[in-house]
KEKE-969137 format. One record per residue (C-alpha): residue in one letter; x, y, z. Coordinates in pm, whole numbers, plus 50000, padded with zeros to 5 digits. Example, Ala and Ser with C-alpha at 12.3 -4.5 7.8 and 13.67 -1.06 7.14 Angstrom:
2
["A"; [51230; 49550; 50780]]
["S"; [51367; 49894; 50714]]
This chain:
304
["M"; [34834; 39048; 06407]]
["G"; [34495; 39017; 06137]]
["F"; [34467; 38611; 06127]]
["T"; [34347; 38393; 06419]]
["L"; [34429; 38022; 06446]]
["V"; [34105; 37913; 06349]]
["Q"; [34179; 38063; 06034]]
["L"; [34555; 37872; 05995]]
["R"; [34377; 37550; 06114]]
["Y"; [34071; 37574; 05834]]
["F"; [34333; 37656; 05628]]
["L"; [34559; 37360; 05643]]
["V"; [34308; 37143; 05683]]
["A"; [34146; 37239; 05317]]
["A"; [34502; 37267; 05133]]
["E"; [34534; 36863; 05307]]
["R"; [34179; 36775; 05141]]
["G"; [34224; 36990; 04828]]
["S"; [33881; 37062; 04877]]
["M"; [33594; 37360; 05080]]
["T"; [33382; 37038; 05105]]
["E"; [33595; 36811; 05256]]
["A"; [33768; 37021; 05444]]
["S"; [33422; 37094; 05617]]
["A"; [33352; 36726; 05675]]
["E"; [33653; 36664; 05835]]
["L"; [33635; 36980; 06080]]
["H"; [33228; 36948; 06134]]
["I"; [33133; 37311; 06000]]
["A"; [32942; 37459; 05767]]
["Q"; [33123; 37501; 05411]]
["S"; [33056; 37861; 05393]]
["A"; [33270; 37879; 05758]]
["V"; [33507; 37681; 05571]]
["S"; [33528; 37936; 05283]]
["A"; [33496; 38261; 05464]]
["A"; [33763; 38193; 05693]]
["I"; [34048; 38150; 05433]]
["H"; [33900; 38436; 05279]]
["N"; [33929; 38650; 05566]]
["L"; [34312; 38476; 05624]]
["E"; [34393; 38598; 05219]]
["R"; [34262; 38925; 05320]]
["D"; [34417; 38965; 05599]]
["L"; [34779; 38883; 05487]]
["Q"; [34679; 39006; 05151]]
["V"; [34798; 38718; 04942]]
["Q"; [34654; 38488; 04703]]
["L"; [34679; 38137; 04900]]
["F"; [34443; 37908; 04650]]
["I"; [34395; 37838; 04286]]
["R"; [34015; 37772; 04298]]
["R"; [33882; 37581; 03944]]
["R"; [33496; 37448; 03957]]
["G"; [33479; 37123; 03992]]
["R"; [33868; 37055; 04045]]
["G"; [33903; 37147; 04357]]
["L"; [34193; 37354; 04528]]
["T"; [34552; 37406; 04432]]
["L"; [34795; 37585; 04673]]
["T"; [34990; 37867; 04551]]
["P"; [35368; 37943; 04582]]
["A"; [35212; 38159; 04897]]
["G"; [35032; 37916; 05044]]
["E"; [35260; 37634; 05007]]
["R"; [35501; 37841; 05234]]
["L"; [35262; 37931; 05498]]
["R"; [35105; 37591; 05510]]
["Q"; [35449; 37516; 05660]]
["Q"; [35469; 37781; 05878]]
["A"; [35110; 37725; 06015]]
["R"; [35185; 37393; 06122]]
["D"; [35456; 37475; 06318]]
["L"; [35278; 37768; 06434]]
["L"; [34951; 37581; 06540]]
["A"; [35175; 37326; 06694]]
["R"; [35388; 37551; 06892]]
["A"; [35031; 37679; 06986]]
["R"; [34939; 37352; 07175]]
["E"; [35264; 37331; 07327]]
["V"; [35171; 37664; 07506]]
["E"; [34845; 37532; 07618]]
["R"; [34948; 37209; 07774]]
["E"; [35208; 37432; 07983]]
["A"; [34928; 37686; 08070]]
["R"; [34719; 37364; 08201]]
["G"; [35041; 37238; 08381]]
["D"; [35089; 36943; 08176]]
["G"; [35373; 37020; 07933]]
["E"; [35579; 36730; 08163]]
["T"; [35368; 36485; 07957]]
["I"; [35446; 36453; 07586]]
["T"; [35165; 36360; 07371]]
["G"; [35096; 36346; 07025]]
["P"; [35168; 36226; 06663]]
["V"; [35525; 36314; 06492]]
["A"; [35562; 36244; 06133]]
["V"; [35910; 36098; 06085]]
["G"; [36044; 36069; 05690]]
["C"; [36291; 35732; 05643]]
["F"; [36548; 35640; 05407]]
["V"; [36434; 35292; 05301]]
["T"; [36730; 35080; 05388]]
["L"; [36790; 35318; 05690]]
["A"; [36397; 35175; 05849]]
["P"; [36519; 34792; 05957]]
["S"; [36802; 34896; 06171]]
["Y"; [36660; 35237; 06333]]
["L"; [36247; 35200; 06355]]
["P"; [36254; 34908; 06574]]
["P"; [36466; 34977; 06847]]
["L"; [36291; 35395; 06795]]
["F"; [35909; 35222; 06812]]
["S"; [36040; 34999; 07146]]
["E"; [36182; 35310; 07307]]
["C"; [35938; 35519; 07290]]
["T"; [35723; 35344; 07375]]
["R"; [35869; 35283; 07697]]
["R"; [35956; 35618; 07744]]
["H"; [35703; 35861; 07583]]
["P"; [35382; 35628; 07557]]
["G"; [35171; 35920; 07450]]
["I"; [35395; 35992; 07119]]
["E"; [35258; 35828; 06778]]
["I"; [35530; 35779; 06554]]
["D"; [35404; 35783; 06168]]
["V"; [35684; 35687; 05920]]
["V"; [35708; 35798; 05583]]
["E"; [35984; 35543; 05411]]
["A"; [36135; 35689; 05094]]
["E"; [36388; 35778; 04898]]
["T"; [36586; 36111; 04906]]
["D"; [36438; 36328; 04667]]
["Q"; [36053; 36233; 04818]]
["L"; [36201; 36283; 05166]]
["V"; [36276; 36580; 05065]]
["H"; [35978; 36669; 04885]]
["A"; [35772; 36574; 05212]]
["L"; [35992; 36768; 05446]]
["V"; [35994; 37112; 05208]]
["T"; [35583; 37054; 05201]]
["G"; [35552; 37005; 05558]]
["R"; [35421; 36619; 05514]]
["I"; [35686; 36524; 05785]]
["D"; [35850; 36662; 06077]]
["F"; [36167; 36564; 06005]]
["A"; [36384; 36298; 05813]]
["L"; [36633; 35989; 05881]]
["T"; [36887; 35972; 05550]]
["Y"; [37194; 35948; 05386]]
["G"; [37351; 36302; 05333]]
["L"; [37326; 36223; 04956]]
["G"; [37136; 36457; 04761]]
["L"; [37093; 36686; 05075]]
["S"; [37366; 36931; 05003]]
["A"; [37170; 37098; 04708]]
["E"; [36866; 37182; 04909]]
["P"; [36944; 37507; 05070]]
["D"; [36600; 37539; 05283]]
["L"; [36742; 37191; 05470]]
["I"; [36983; 37168; 05756]]
["S"; [37103; 36852; 05885]]
["E"; [37290; 36668; 06172]]
["T"; [37566; 36390; 06146]]
["I"; [37425; 36143; 06381]]
["A"; [37620; 35805; 06265]]
["V"; [37878; 35728; 05953]]
["A"; [37824; 35430; 05711]]
["P"; [38120; 35273; 05560]]
["A"; [38093; 35123; 05204]]
["Y"; [38141; 34706; 05193]]
["V"; [38156; 34471; 04998]]
["I"; [37909; 34142; 04961]]
["V"; [37981; 33821; 04772]]
["S"; [37833; 33475; 04809]]
["A"; [37908; 33229; 05138]]
["D"; [38112; 33017; 04890]]
["H"; [38281; 33301; 04638]]
["P"; [38658; 33285; 04622]]
["L"; [38715; 33584; 04835]]
["A"; [38457; 33502; 05097]]
["G"; [38705; 33385; 05355]]
["R"; [38864; 33705; 05329]]
["G"; [38832; 33985; 05592]]
["S"; [38907; 34253; 05306]]
["V"; [38909; 34361; 04953]]
["E"; [38977; 34599; 04720]]
["L"; [38706; 34659; 04446]]
["A"; [39016; 34606; 04208]]
["E"; [39004; 34267; 04262]]
["L"; [38632; 34245; 04141]]
["S"; [38618; 34430; 03850]]
["G"; [38564; 34147; 03620]]
["E"; [38223; 34022; 03785]]
["P"; [37892; 34159; 03732]]
["L"; [37809; 34395; 04006]]
["V"; [37407; 34358; 04125]]
["L"; [37303; 34742; 04246]]
["L"; [37103; 34947; 04473]]
["D"; [36903; 35128; 04242]]
["L"; [36758; 35391; 04372]]
["P"; [36850; 35787; 04293]]
["H"; [37172; 35926; 04442]]
["S"; [37264; 35582; 04556]]
["R"; [37317; 35459; 04230]]
["D"; [37566; 35715; 04107]]
["Y"; [37700; 35684; 04432]]
["F"; [37790; 35331; 04386]]
["R"; [37919; 35361; 04065]]
["S"; [38114; 35591; 04147]]
["L"; [38307; 35402; 04395]]
["V"; [38368; 35147; 04133]]
["A"; [38522; 35418; 03872]]
["A"; [38755; 35562; 04106]]
["T"; [38915; 35215; 04030]]
["G"; [38955; 35297; 03728]]
["T"; [38710; 35020; 03596]]
["A"; [38399; 35045; 03439]]
["P"; [38141; 34869; 03635]]
["D"; [37956; 34581; 03477]]
["V"; [37600; 34605; 03609]]
["R"; [37375; 34300; 03532]]
["Y"; [37147; 34314; 03735]]
["R"; [36979; 34596; 03924]]
["T"; [36701; 34640; 04195]]
["Q"; [36547; 34943; 04435]]
["S"; [36488; 34668; 04747]]
["Y"; [36786; 34598; 04981]]
["E"; [36724; 34238; 05058]]
["T"; [36679; 34134; 04696]]
["V"; [37052; 34301; 04601]]
["R"; [37110; 34091; 04884]]
["S"; [36974; 33757; 04750]]
["L"; [37075; 33830; 04435]]
["V"; [37439; 33819; 04562]]
["A"; [37394; 33536; 04762]]
["R"; [37300; 33328; 04439]]
["G"; [37654; 33354; 04307]]
["L"; [37504; 33633; 04034]]
["G"; [37745; 33866; 04126]]
["Y"; [37908; 34115; 04403]]
["S"; [37739; 34417; 04561]]
["V"; [37869; 34724; 04725]]
["L"; [37617; 34784; 05058]]
["N"; [37695; 35067; 05346]]
["Q"; [37378; 34945; 05592]]
["R"; [37478; 34630; 05761]]
["P"; [37236; 34408; 05878]]
["A"; [37250; 34205; 06197]]
["T"; [37278; 33827; 05998]]
["S"; [37438; 33723; 05661]]
["Q"; [37110; 33519; 05574]]
["T"; [36917; 33644; 05311]]
["Y"; [36518; 33599; 05263]]
["G"; [36554; 33390; 04970]]
["G"; [36749; 33112; 05251]]
["G"; [37060; 33177; 05074]]
["E"; [37400; 33379; 05271]]
["I"; [37634; 33625; 05199]]
["A"; [38005; 33723; 05314]]
["E"; [38061; 34093; 05406]]
["L"; [38404; 34212; 05310]]
["Q"; [38535; 34525; 05403]]
["L"; [38668; 34779; 05122]]
["R"; [38982; 34911; 05177]]
["D"; [38966; 35174; 04890]]
["G"; [38564; 35249; 04959]]
["G"; [38675; 35609; 05040]]
["P"; [38489; 35851; 05281]]
["P"; [38207; 35661; 05441]]
["L"; [37840; 35797; 05431]]
["E"; [37681; 35984; 05665]]
["V"; [37388; 35954; 05867]]
["K"; [37206; 36220; 05897]]
["I"; [36881; 36379; 06037]]
["A"; [36722; 36680; 05838]]
["S"; [36479; 36934; 05895]]
["V"; [36376; 37256; 05690]]
["R"; [36572; 37540; 05787]]
["G"; [36439; 37781; 06078]]
["M"; [36152; 37530; 06159]]
["N"; [36058; 37506; 06555]]
["Q"; [36000; 37187; 06634]]
["T"; [35768; 37058; 06864]]
["A"; [35868; 36906; 07202]]
["R"; [35793; 36561; 07103]]
["A"; [35949; 36556; 06794]]
["R"; [36279; 36682; 06971]]
["A"; [36210; 36380; 07189]]
["V"; [36204; 36114; 06912]]
["M"; [36526; 36283; 06767]]
["D"; [36685; 36255; 07078]]
["L"; [36623; 35903; 07095]]
["L"; [36797; 35842; 06701]]
["R"; [37081; 35986; 06836]]
["E"; [37094; 35787; 07099]]
["I"; [36979; 35461; 06912]]
["A"; [37300; 35580; 06627]]
["A"; [37557; 35650; 06891]]
["P"; [37839; 35384; 06912]]
["P"; [37802; 35171; 07240]]
["A"; [38042; 35238; 07526]]
["E"; [38376; 35079; 07560]]
["D"; [38407; 34881; 07835]]
């Protein structure tokens, strides 16, 4: 092996900063040392890792993008080897970058932070909340270790693998004073003449539209928003109904209104809540520990 872990570290910092000057400042070494290390790394690997433009910093080449994830993984493994050699391998410490789909965050992140603080106080969780396409990009560029998301939009990504940890059936919400509010369940066809308040996120919007279209009617999208709680508040005002998957613990909305939840009899298969990661990536012990906590949180409560 012709390259070193130090070269990989300098390369990663330069890739993150997009500048040799900023990388040298972060590493507290001379810029010439960073430049020489990356030049030698390119020579040893026989690839160009950066496109260098005077006054415009550094841009990763496709080979550089691939190496960034591999180098990040390799350095994380090296740190684990070091801890094991020092005899402190049983103590899990360090950062874990987790991506989380925006509507899943309120349900999963608070118990995750609480349990992680109790069991693994040395782990520092850094969260990126986003929609599916942004999470996929964060995964393949190495910004996050893994993502908690719905399965929507993942099947088209051959570089990713995923594991289902929970399911979330679709359900309907209406205002508390809606004529159907007292019903335990409903079919979407019964709401075909009413306006739909759409959670307007990529993939999600198509999924919700398809549920209504499956009843043979065209959805009347009167209001749309990218905010889960805004959807609930609009419905509580009597401005329409909506279809959602994640269930909050309360029927109250931020705006002070109240909604009623109705089981959906014609909602099709439930969405799958998944842990997604890059295929072939060796997760660190701390990332695996956080994954295990999410599996516990998602598991249904044990029956008496």
